[in-house]
N, C-alpha and C positions, 0 to 999 in steps of 0.2 A: 343468618337471614333477617334482614330488617322489613319492617311492615311499613308502609308507605303512608303519607298522610292522607291520601285519597280512600285507601283501606279502612284506616282507622275513623275516618269521617263517616264511611258508608256503614261500618260496624256502629257507630252512636245512632244514627239514621234509622238503621235495621231494628235496634234495641228499642227506640221509641215506637215504631211499627208493630214490633212483637208484642210488647207490653199492652200497647193500646189496642189494638185490631187483630192480633192473632189469637193471642192465648186466651182473652175472655169469651171467645166462642168455640165451647169445649164440646158441642155432641158430634157426631161423626156426619149430621147433616150440614155442618159447615166446613167439611173436610174441602170441597171445590174453591171455598173462599181463601183456605189457608193455602192451598197449592197457587192460586193466584197470584198472594202476595210473597211467596217464595219465588215465583216465575218473573215478579215484577223486579227482583232484586238479582236476577241471574240465574237462579237454580233451574236445571233441566230435570223437569218432573211429569212423568207421565200423567194424564187426566185419570187413569184407573190407579194411580199410587195414592198412598195415605200417609199423614203425619199427624199424630194427635196434638191436641192445643198444649199440651204440656210440655212435649218435645222442644228442646233447646237448640237451636240451630246457630253457631256461631258465625258462618259466612255463607249464605244462600247460594253465591256465588261459586261456590266450591261445593256443591251438593247435585247428585244425579240420582234419580230413582226413576228405573224402568218401571214396566207395567206389573201392576200388583204389589210394588215393594211397598213395605210399611215399617214405619218409625213408630215403636209404641209409647205409651204414656212414661213421661218422665225421663225419655232417653236426652242423653247429654251430646250431642254433636259437636265437638270441637275440631271442626274441619279448616283448619289453616292449611292444610293441602285438599286435594279431591278427597271426597268420600264418596261412593258409587254402591249401589245396592242393585242387583240384577232382577229379572223377572221373577216374580212369586218370592222374592227374599224377604225374611221378616227379622227385625231386632226388637226383642222385647223390652218391657218394661225397665227403668233403671238402669238401663246398660249405658256405659260410658264409651263412645267412639272417640279415641284421641289421636290425632294425626299429626302432632306436634309434641315436643320435648325441648329439652336445653342439653346442648353438647357438655357432659361432664368432663370432657378433657380440655375444654376450654377456659381461660382464665374467666372470660366475660360471660359464658353459659350461654353462649350464641344460640338463639332459637333454631330448632332443624325441625324440617317436615317432610313427609311423605305420606303418598296415598293409602287409604283404606278400600279395599273392594271386596265387597260381599257379592259372591258370584250368585247365579240364578238358582232357586230352590235350596238356598242355605237358609238355616235359621240360628239366630242367637239369642240364647236363653236369657233370663231375667238377671239383672245386676250384673252382667259380664263385662268385663273390661278389655278391649281390643286396642292394642297399641300400633303406633304408626308404622307404615309400611307393610303391613297383613294383608295378606289376601285369604280368604275363607273360601276354599274351594265349591264347585258346584255341588249342589245336595249335602253339604256338610252339617253338622249340627256343633253347636258349642253350648255344653250344660250350663245351666245357670250358676251363676257366680265365678266361672272359669276367668282366669286371666291369660289373654294369649297375646304372646309376644312374638310369633313366629307363625308363618303359613301355616294353614290347615288344608291336608289333603281332601280332594273331593271325596263324597260320599263315605266319609269318617264321623265317628262323633269322638268328641274331645272333651275332656273337663279336669278342673283343677287348678292350682296355682303353684307354678307355672301349668298351663294345659298340656295335658299329657292323651295320646291314643288311649282311646278305651276298647272300641270296636267299629267294624265297618257297620255304615247304614245300608240297609236293604229294605227296599218298600215292598208291602203287601200289594200281592193283585199284580 
């Protein structure tokens, strides 16, 4: 996979906008402004979603946030491919969402990319790593500092490196 010149130029322009007009406005009061800037660059973000100012989005045009989906402080969204958060999905601070890597079997280490989908009501704990092509199922919880390389089943809790099943998630009430 090769990135086009247009993609590279858009990312340069986005990084300037991010540095000058996105990141400095750090209170939640400016969340609508940050969502506006993301939309300006092609993100599909619900007006009731949220992105902290310290969150780094690599390519807004590959980001989708449904209602009440949140990207926490210092989340790194490396979205060479689509990254989508469903309704009420949360990604906690310092998490790394990595939708691309390099083909270790290729002499040129060709760039490869696959989407990351975090379904509705899922929660990714602090400092987790979510690898390319992973789907976090509806209502699933990824424990803090977990490294997820395979899909997570709905309504389960996983943790560790690599992430392993811990138990089923049952909501109170």
